[in-house]
mmCIF file as gemmi writes it, N, C-alpha and C atoms, coordinates in Angstrom:
data_model
loop_
_atom_site.group_PDB
_atom_site.id
_atom_site.type_symbol
_atom_site.label_atom_id
_atom_site.label_alt_id
_atom_site.label_comp_id
_atom_site.label_asym_id
_atom_site.label_entity_id
_atom_site.label_seq_id
_atom_site.pdbx_PDB_ins_code
_atom_site.Cartn_x
_atom_site.Cartn_y
_atom_site.Cartn_z
_atom_site.occupancy
_atom_site.B_iso_or_equiv
_atom_site.pdbx_formal_charge
_atom_site.auth_seq_id
_atom_site.auth_asym_id
_atom_site.pdbx_PDB_model_num
ATOM 1 N N . MET Axp A 1 ? -3.953 -12.412 11.025 1 0 ? 1 A 1
ATOM 2 C CA . MET Axp A 1 ? -2.55 -12.049 11.085 1 0 ? 1 A 1
ATOM 3 C C . MET Axp A 1 ? -2.435 -10.549 11.323 1 0 ? 1 A 1
ATOM 4 N N . THR Axp A 2 ? -1.566 -10.16 12.237 1 0 ? 2 A 1
ATOM 5 C CA . THR Axp A 2 ? -1.359 -8.757 12.563 1 0 ? 2 A 1
ATOM 6 C C . THR Axp A 2 ? -0.327 -8.161 11.615 1 0 ? 2 A 1
ATOM 7 N N . LYS Axp A 3 ? -0.644 -6.979 11.094 1 0 ? 3 A 1
ATOM 8 C CA . LYS Axp A 3 ? 0.288 -6.299 10.195 1 0 ? 3 A 1
ATOM 9 C C . LYS Axp A 3 ? 1.283 -5.503 11.039 1 0 ? 3 A 1
ATOM 10 N N . GLN Axp A 4 ? 2.571 -5.737 10.8 1 0 ? 4 A 1
ATOM 11 C CA . GLN Axp A 4 ? 3.614 -5.052 11.548 1 0 ? 4 A 1
ATOM 12 C C . GLN Axp A 4 ? 3.731 -3.611 11.063 1 0 ? 4 A 1
ATOM 13 N N . LYS Axp A 5 ? 3.878 -2.686 12.009 1 0 ? 5 A 1
ATOM 14 C CA . LYS Axp A 5 ? 4.019 -1.278 11.665 1 0 ? 5 A 1
ATOM 15 C C . LYS Axp A 5 ? 5.435 -0.998 11.16 1 0 ? 5 A 1
ATOM 16 N N . LEU Axp A 6 ? 5.514 -0.27 10.066 1 0 ? 6 A 1
ATOM 17 C CA . LEU Axp A 6 ? 6.786 0.089 9.462 1 0 ? 6 A 1
ATOM 18 C C . LEU Axp A 6 ? 7.513 1.096 10.347 1 0 ? 6 A 1
ATOM 19 N N . THR Axp A 7 ? 8.808 0.918 10.509 1 0 ? 7 A 1
ATOM 20 C CA . THR Axp A 7 ? 9.602 1.873 11.268 1 0 ? 7 A 1
ATOM 21 C C . THR Axp A 7 ? 10.381 2.759 10.3 1 0 ? 7 A 1
ATOM 22 N N . TYR Axp A 8 ? 10.875 3.863 10.817 1 0 ? 8 A 1
ATOM 23 C CA . TYR Axp A 8 ? 11.679 4.787 10.011 1 0 ? 8 A 1
ATOM 24 C C . TYR Axp A 8 ? 12.912 4.065 9.454 1 0 ? 8 A 1
ATOM 25 N N . THR Axp A 9 ? 13.579 3.309 10.298 1 0 ? 9 A 1
ATOM 26 C CA . THR Axp A 9 ? 14.793 2.601 9.884 1 0 ? 9 A 1
ATOM 27 C C . THR Axp A 9 ? 14.489 1.585 8.791 1 0 ? 9 A 1
ATOM 28 N N . GLU Axp A 10 ? 13.387 0.874 8.922 1 0 ? 10 A 1
ATOM 29 C CA . GLU Axp A 10 ? 13.002 -0.094 7.895 1 0 ? 10 A 1
ATOM 30 C C . GLU Axp A 10 ? 12.696 0.608 6.572 1 0 ? 10 A 1
ATOM 31 N N . ALA Axp A 11 ? 12.033 1.759 6.649 1 0 ? 11 A 1
ATOM 32 C CA . ALA Axp A 11 ? 11.699 2.517 5.442 1 0 ? 11 A 1
ATOM 33 C C . ALA Axp A 11 ? 12.964 3.001 4.741 1 0 ? 11 A 1
ATOM 34 N N . ILE Axp A 12 ? 13.92 3.508 5.501 1 0 ? 12 A 1
ATOM 35 C CA . ILE Axp A 12 ? 15.186 3.979 4.926 1 0 ? 12 A 1
ATOM 36 C C . ILE Axp A 12 ? 15.939 2.811 4.289 1 0 ? 12 A 1
ATOM 37 N N . THR Axp A 13 ? 15.961 1.682 4.965 1 0 ? 13 A 1
ATOM 38 C CA . THR Axp A 13 ? 16.636 0.492 4.432 1 0 ? 13 A 1
ATOM 39 C C . THR Axp A 13 ? 15.996 0.053 3.121 1 0 ? 13 A 1
ATOM 40 N N . GLU Axp A 14 ? 14.667 0.049 3.073 1 0 ? 14 A 1
ATOM 41 C CA . GLU Axp A 14 ? 13.977 -0.335 1.84 1 0 ? 14 A 1
ATOM 42 C C . GLU Axp A 14 ? 14.247 0.672 0.723 1 0 ? 14 A 1
ATOM 43 N N . LEU Axp A 15 ? 14.28 1.962 1.063 1 0 ? 15 A 1
ATOM 44 C CA . LEU Axp A 15 ? 14.599 2.978 0.057 1 0 ? 15 A 1
ATOM 45 C C . LEU Axp A 15 ? 15.996 2.763 -0.516 1 0 ? 15 A 1
ATOM 46 N N . GLU Axp A 16 ? 16.955 2.472 0.346 1 0 ? 16 A 1
ATOM 47 C CA . GLU Axp A 16 ? 18.326 2.219 -0.107 1 0 ? 16 A 1
ATOM 48 C C . GLU Axp A 16 ? 18.38 0.991 -1.009 1 0 ? 16 A 1
ATOM 49 N N . GLN Axp A 17 ? 17.597 -0.031 -0.664 1 0 ? 17 A 1
ATOM 50 C CA . GLN Axp A 17 ? 17.555 -1.246 -1.469 1 0 ? 17 A 1
ATOM 51 C C . GLN Axp A 17 ? 16.952 -0.967 -2.849 1 0 ? 17 A 1
ATOM 52 N N . ILE Axp A 18 ? 15.879 -0.205 -2.888 1 0 ? 18 A 1
ATOM 53 C CA . ILE Axp A 18 ? 15.255 0.161 -4.163 1 0 ? 18 A 1
ATOM 54 C C . ILE Axp A 18 ? 16.239 0.932 -5.028 1 0 ? 18 A 1
ATOM 55 N N . LEU Axp A 19 ? 16.931 1.891 -4.438 1 0 ? 19 A 1
ATOM 56 C CA . LEU Axp A 19 ? 17.912 2.681 -5.18 1 0 ? 19 A 1
ATOM 57 C C . LEU Axp A 19 ? 19.024 1.802 -5.737 1 0 ? 19 A 1
ATOM 58 N N . ALA Axp A 20 ? 19.531 0.904 -4.912 1 0 ? 20 A 1
ATOM 59 C CA . ALA Axp A 20 ? 20.603 0.005 -5.361 1 0 ? 20 A 1
ATOM 60 C C . ALA Axp A 20 ? 20.124 -0.882 -6.509 1 0 ? 20 A 1
ATOM 61 N N . GLU Axp A 21 ? 18.897 -1.385 -6.415 1 0 ? 21 A 1
ATOM 62 C CA . GLU Axp A 21 ? 18.349 -2.227 -7.475 1 0 ? 21 A 1
ATOM 63 C C . GLU Axp A 21 ? 18.205 -1.446 -8.775 1 0 ? 21 A 1
ATOM 64 N N . LEU Axp A 22 ? 17.717 -0.218 -8.68 1 0 ? 22 A 1
ATOM 65 C CA . LEU Axp A 22 ? 17.542 0.591 -9.879 1 0 ? 22 A 1
ATOM 66 C C . LEU Axp A 22 ? 18.887 0.975 -10.502 1 0 ? 22 A 1
ATOM 67 N N . GLU Axp A 23 ? 19.86 1.256 -9.662 1 0 ? 23 A 1
ATOM 68 C CA . GLU Axp A 23 ? 21.184 1.645 -10.164 1 0 ? 23 A 1
ATOM 69 C C . GLU Axp A 23 ? 21.922 0.467 -10.804 1 0 ? 23 A 1
ATOM 70 N N . SER Axp A 24 ? 21.71 -0.733 -10.274 1 0 ? 24 A 1
ATOM 71 C CA . SER Axp A 24 ? 22.471 -1.883 -10.76 1 0 ? 24 A 1
ATOM 72 C C . SER Axp A 24 ? 21.78 -2.625 -11.91 1 0 ? 24 A 1
ATOM 73 N N . SER Axp A 25 ? 20.543 -2.31 -12.167 1 0 ? 25 A 1
ATOM 74 C CA . SER Axp A 25 ? 19.801 -3.016 -13.204 1 0 ? 25 A 1
ATOM 75 C C . SER Axp A 25 ? 20.155 -2.495 -14.588 1 0 ? 25 A 1
ATOM 76 N N . SER Axp A 26 ? 20.474 -3.442 -15.485 1 0 ? 26 A 1
ATOM 77 C CA . SER Axp A 26 ? 20.743 -3.058 -16.865 1 0 ? 26 A 1
ATOM 78 C C . SER Axp A 26 ? 19.481 -3.205 -17.714 1 0 ? 26 A 1
ATOM 79 N N . GLU Axp A 27 ? 18.457 -3.816 -17.126 1 0 ? 27 A 1
ATOM 80 C CA . GLU Axp A 27 ? 17.171 -3.989 -17.799 1 0 ? 27 A 1
ATOM 81 C C . GLU Axp A 27 ? 16.343 -2.72 -17.709 1 0 ? 27 A 1
ATOM 82 N N . VAL Axp A 28 ? 15.563 -2.478 -18.747 1 0 ? 28 A 1
ATOM 83 C CA . VAL Axp A 28 ? 14.639 -1.347 -18.71 1 0 ? 28 A 1
ATOM 84 C C . VAL Axp A 28 ? 13.229 -1.927 -18.762 1 0 ? 28 A 1
ATOM 85 N N . ASN Axp A 29 ? 12.714 -2.257 -17.596 1 0 ? 29 A 1
ATOM 86 C CA . ASN Axp A 29 ? 11.36 -2.767 -17.473 1 0 ? 29 A 1
ATOM 87 C C . ASN Axp A 29 ? 10.536 -1.641 -16.863 1 0 ? 29 A 1
ATOM 88 N N . MET Axp A 30 ? 9.835 -0.925 -17.699 1 0 ? 30 A 1
ATOM 89 C CA . MET Axp A 30 ? 9.123 0.273 -17.259 1 0 ? 30 A 1
ATOM 90 C C . MET Axp A 30 ? 8.089 -0.027 -16.178 1 0 ? 30 A 1
ATOM 91 N N . ASP Axp A 31 ? 7.43 -1.174 -16.245 1 0 ? 31 A 1
ATOM 92 C CA . ASP Axp A 31 ? 6.447 -1.533 -15.223 1 0 ? 31 A 1
ATOM 93 C C . ASP Axp A 31 ? 7.118 -1.715 -13.868 1 0 ? 31 A 1
ATOM 94 N N . LEU Axp A 32 ? 8.264 -2.394 -13.878 1 0 ? 32 A 1
ATOM 95 C CA . LEU Axp A 32 ? 8.998 -2.616 -12.634 1 0 ? 32 A 1
ATOM 96 C C . LEU Axp A 32 ? 9.55 -1.302 -12.086 1 0 ? 32 A 1
ATOM 97 N N . ILE Axp A 33 ? 10.102 -0.479 -12.954 1 0 ? 33 A 1
ATOM 98 C CA . ILE Axp A 33 ? 10.631 0.818 -12.534 1 0 ? 33 A 1
ATOM 99 C C . ILE Axp A 33 ? 9.514 1.673 -11.948 1 0 ? 33 A 1
ATOM 100 N N . SER Axp A 34 ? 8.379 1.692 -12.61 1 0 ? 34 A 1
ATOM 101 C CA . SER Axp A 34 ? 7.237 2.47 -12.132 1 0 ? 34 A 1
ATOM 102 C C . SER Axp A 34 ? 6.786 1.999 -10.755 1 0 ? 34 A 1
ATOM 103 N N . GLU Axp A 35 ? 6.726 0.676 -10.576 1 0 ? 35 A 1
ATOM 104 C CA . GLU Axp A 35 ? 6.32 0.098 -9.296 1 0 ? 35 A 1
ATOM 105 C C . GLU Axp A 35 ? 7.302 0.504 -8.188 1 0 ? 35 A 1
ATOM 106 N N . LYS Axp A 36 ? 8.586 0.418 -8.481 1 0 ? 36 A 1
ATOM 107 C CA . LYS Axp A 36 ? 9.606 0.754 -7.479 1 0 ? 36 A 1
ATOM 108 C C . LYS Axp A 36 ? 9.596 2.253 -7.148 1 0 ? 36 A 1
ATOM 109 N N . VAL Axp A 37 ? 9.407 3.09 -8.148 1 0 ? 37 A 1
ATOM 110 C CA . VAL Axp A 37 ? 9.361 4.536 -7.91 1 0 ? 37 A 1
ATOM 111 C C . VAL Axp A 37 ? 8.134 4.899 -7.07 1 0 ? 37 A 1
ATOM 112 N N . LYS Axp A 38 ? 6.997 4.266 -7.33 1 0 ? 38 A 1
ATOM 113 C CA . LYS Axp A 38 ? 5.791 4.512 -6.527 1 0 ? 38 A 1
ATOM 114 C C . LYS Axp A 38 ? 6.01 4.094 -5.08 1 0 ? 38 A 1
ATOM 115 N N . ARG Axp A 39 ? 6.63 2.93 -4.882 1 0 ? 39 A 1
ATOM 116 C CA . ARG Axp A 39 ? 6.911 2.463 -3.517 1 0 ? 39 A 1
ATOM 117 C C . ARG Axp A 39 ? 7.889 3.418 -2.831 1 0 ? 39 A 1
ATOM 118 N N . ALA Axp A 40 ? 8.906 3.844 -3.55 1 0 ? 40 A 1
ATOM 119 C CA . ALA Axp A 40 ? 9.885 4.778 -2.981 1 0 ? 40 A 1
ATOM 120 C C . ALA Axp A 40 ? 9.214 6.083 -2.579 1 0 ? 40 A 1
ATOM 121 N N . ALA Axp A 41 ? 8.274 6.571 -3.386 1 0 ? 41 A 1
ATOM 122 C CA . ALA Axp A 41 ? 7.562 7.813 -3.054 1 0 ? 41 A 1
ATOM 123 C C . ALA Axp A 41 ? 6.76 7.645 -1.773 1 0 ? 41 A 1
ATOM 124 N N . LEU Axp A 42 ? 6.109 6.497 -1.604 1 0 ? 42 A 1
ATOM 125 C CA . LEU Axp A 42 ? 5.358 6.234 -0.373 1 0 ? 42 A 1
ATOM 126 C C . LEU Axp A 42 ? 6.284 6.18 0.834 1 0 ? 42 A 1
ATOM 127 N N . LEU Axp A 43 ? 7.419 5.528 0.659 1 0 ? 43 A 1
ATOM 128 C CA . LEU Axp A 43 ? 8.384 5.43 1.757 1 0 ? 43 A 1
ATOM 129 C C . LEU Axp A 43 ? 8.95 6.798 2.124 1 0 ? 43 A 1
ATOM 130 N N . MET Axp A 44 ? 9.24 7.62 1.127 1 0 ? 44 A 1
ATOM 131 C CA . MET Axp A 44 ? 9.764 8.969 1.406 1 0 ? 44 A 1
ATOM 132 C C . MET Axp A 44 ? 8.72 9.816 2.135 1 0 ? 44 A 1
ATOM 133 N N . GLU Axp A 45 ? 7.472 9.696 1.741 1 0 ? 45 A 1
ATOM 134 C CA . GLU Axp A 45 ? 6.407 10.439 2.418 1 0 ? 45 A 1
ATOM 135 C C . GLU Axp A 45 ? 6.276 9.98 3.874 1 0 ? 45 A 1
ATOM 136 N N . PHE Axp A 46 ? 6.376 8.672 4.096 1 0 ? 46 A 1
ATOM 137 C CA . PHE Axp A 46 ? 6.332 8.115 5.441 1 0 ? 46 A 1
ATOM 138 C C . PHE Axp A 46 ? 7.474 8.68 6.288 1 0 ? 46 A 1
ATOM 139 N N . CYS Axp A 47 ? 8.692 8.675 5.735 1 0 ? 47 A 1
ATOM 140 C CA . CYS Axp A 47 ? 9.86 9.185 6.464 1 0 ? 47 A 1
ATOM 141 C C . CYS Axp A 47 ? 9.711 10.681 6.755 1 0 ? 47 A 1
ATOM 142 N N . LYS Axp A 48 ? 9.23 11.415 5.783 1 0 ? 48 A 1
ATOM 143 C CA . LYS Axp A 48 ? 9.028 12.852 5.963 1 0 ? 48 A 1
ATOM 144 C C . LYS Axp A 48 ? 8.05 13.115 7.113 1 0 ? 48 A 1
ATOM 145 N N . LYS Axp A 49 ? 6.964 12.35 7.167 1 0 ? 49 A 1
ATOM 146 C CA . LYS Axp A 49 ? 5.978 12.512 8.236 1 0 ? 49 A 1
ATOM 147 C C . LYS Axp A 49 ? 6.585 12.152 9.589 1 0 ? 49 A 1
ATOM 148 N N . GLN Axp A 50 ? 7.365 11.068 9.62 1 0 ? 50 A 1
ATOM 149 C CA . GLN Axp A 50 ? 8.011 10.668 10.868 1 0 ? 50 A 1
ATOM 150 C C . GLN Axp A 50 ? 8.938 11.766 11.386 1 0 ? 50 A 1
ATOM 151 N N . LEU Axp A 51 ? 9.721 12.351 10.489 1 0 ? 51 A 1
ATOM 152 C CA . LEU Axp A 51 ? 10.64 13.426 10.884 1 0 ? 51 A 1
ATOM 153 C C . LEU Axp A 51 ? 9.873 14.668 11.341 1 0 ? 51 A 1
ATOM 154 N N . HIS Axp A 52 ? 8.797 14.979 10.653 1 0 ? 52 A 1
ATOM 155 C CA . HIS Axp A 52 ? 7.975 16.131 11.017 1 0 ? 52 A 1
ATOM 156 C C . HIS Axp A 52 ? 7.365 15.927 12.407 1 0 ? 52 A 1
ATOM 157 N N . ASP Axp A 53 ? 6.827 14.742 12.656 1 0 ? 53 A 1
ATOM 158 C CA . ASP Axp A 53 ? 6.23 14.434 13.96 1 0 ? 53 A 1
ATOM 159 C C . ASP Axp A 53 ? 7.273 14.513 15.066 1 0 ? 53 A 1
ATOM 160 N N . LEU Axp A 54 ? 8.462 13.996 14.799 1 0 ? 54 A 1
ATOM 161 C CA . LEU Axp A 54 ? 9.534 14.047 15.786 1 0 ? 54 A 1
ATOM 162 C C . LEU Axp A 54 ? 9.939 15.49 16.065 1 0 ? 54 A 1
ATOM 163 N N . ASP Axp A 55 ? 10.034 16.295 15.022 1 0 ? 55 A 1
ATOM 164 C CA . ASP Axp A 55 ? 10.38 17.702 15.174 1 0 ? 55 A 1
ATOM 165 C C . ASP Axp A 55 ? 9.359 18.422 16.062 1 0 ? 55 A 1
ATOM 166 N N . GLU Axp A 56 ? 8.075 18.17 15.804 1 0 ? 56 A 1
ATOM 167 C CA . GLU Axp A 56 ? 7.031 18.795 16.621 1 0 ? 56 A 1
ATOM 168 C C . GLU Axp A 56 ? 7.126 18.353 18.078 1 0 ? 56 A 1
ATOM 169 N N . GLU Axp A 57 ? 7.396 17.074 18.288 1 0 ? 57 A 1
ATOM 170 C CA . GLU Axp A 57 ? 7.515 16.547 19.646 1 0 ? 57 A 1
ATOM 171 C C . GLU Axp A 57 ? 8.699 17.187 20.375 1 0 ? 57 A 1
ATOM 172 N N . LEU Axp A 58 ? 9.83 17.312 19.677 1 0 ? 58 A 1
ATOM 173 C CA . LEU Axp A 58 ? 11.012 17.938 20.287 1 0 ? 58 A 1
ATOM 174 C C . LEU Axp A 58 ? 10.765 19.418 20.587 1 0 ? 58 A 1
ATOM 175 N N . GLU Axp A 59 ? 10.099 20.107 19.662 1 0 ? 59 A 1
ATOM 176 C CA . GLU Axp A 59 ? 9.767 21.527 19.88 1 0 ? 59 A 1
ATOM 177 C C . GLU Axp A 59 ? 8.905 21.681 21.132 1 0 ? 59 A 1
ATOM 178 N N . LYS Axp A 60 ? 7.93 20.788 21.302 1 0 ? 60 A 1
ATOM 179 C CA . LYS Axp A 60 ? 7.039 20.847 22.469 1 0 ? 60 A 1
ATOM 180 C C . LYS Axp A 60 ? 7.828 20.59 23.754 1 0 ? 60 A 1
ATOM 181 N N . MET Axp A 61 ? 8.72 19.598 23.713 1 0 ? 61 A 1
ATOM 182 C CA . MET Axp A 61 ? 9.512 19.302 24.907 1 0 ? 61 A 1
ATOM 183 C C . MET Axp A 61 ? 10.422 20.485 25.262 1 0 ? 61 A 1
ATOM 184 N N . MET Axp A 62 ? 11.007 21.101 24.248 1 0 ? 62 A 1
ATOM 185 C CA . MET Axp A 62 ? 11.87 22.255 24.499 1 0 ? 62 A 1
ATOM 186 C C . MET Axp A 62 ? 11.056 23.42 25.079 1 0 ? 62 A 1
ATOM 187 N N . ALA Axp A 63 ? 9.852 23.622 24.565 1 0 ? 63 A 1
ATOM 188 C CA . ALA Axp A 63 ? 8.985 24.693 25.074 1 0 ? 63 A 1
ATOM 189 C C . ALA Axp A 63 ? 8.594 24.399 26.516 1 0 ? 63 A 1
ATOM 190 N N . ASP Axp A 64 ? 8.296 23.129 26.826 1 0 ? 64 A 1
ATOM 191 C CA . ASP Axp A 64 ? 7.947 22.75 28.197 1 0 ? 64 A 1
ATOM 192 C C . ASP Axp A 64 ? 9.103 22.969 29.156 1 0 ? 64 A 1
ATOM 193 N N . LEU Axp A 65 ? 10.311 22.733 28.691 1 0 ? 65 A 1
ATOM 194 C CA . LEU Axp A 65 ? 11.491 22.952 29.526 1 0 ? 65 A 1
ATOM 195 C C . LEU Axp A 65 ? 11.699 24.435 29.817 1 0 ? 65 A 1
ATOM 196 N N . GLY Axp A 66 ? 11.28 25.265 28.878 1 0 ? 66 A 1
ATOM 197 C CA . GLY Axp A 66 ? 11.448 26.709 29.032 1 0 ? 66 A 1
ATOM 198 C C . GLY Axp A 66 ? 10.443 27.342 29.987 1 0 ? 66 A 1
ATOM 199 N N . ASP Axp A 67 ? 9.363 26.62 30.265 1 0 ? 67 A 1
ATOM 200 C CA . ASP Axp A 67 ? 8.332 27.18 31.177 1 0 ? 67 A 1
ATOM 201 C C . ASP Axp A 67 ? 8.705 27.119 32.608 1 0 ? 67 A 1
């Protein structure tokens, strides 16, 4: 089975879902909260890298246009 690559939009959607679940939960299950926070941290790092890569790509294109 091929693993599908995560997209920026999917990561943002999952982050929003995690936040909504944490905000709406009246239960305090520390294991579940810890798991969700760890996943959210991974997703945020993924998004940060995607934005950084895009920024570098745009900077390069702008520099190429200036030549």
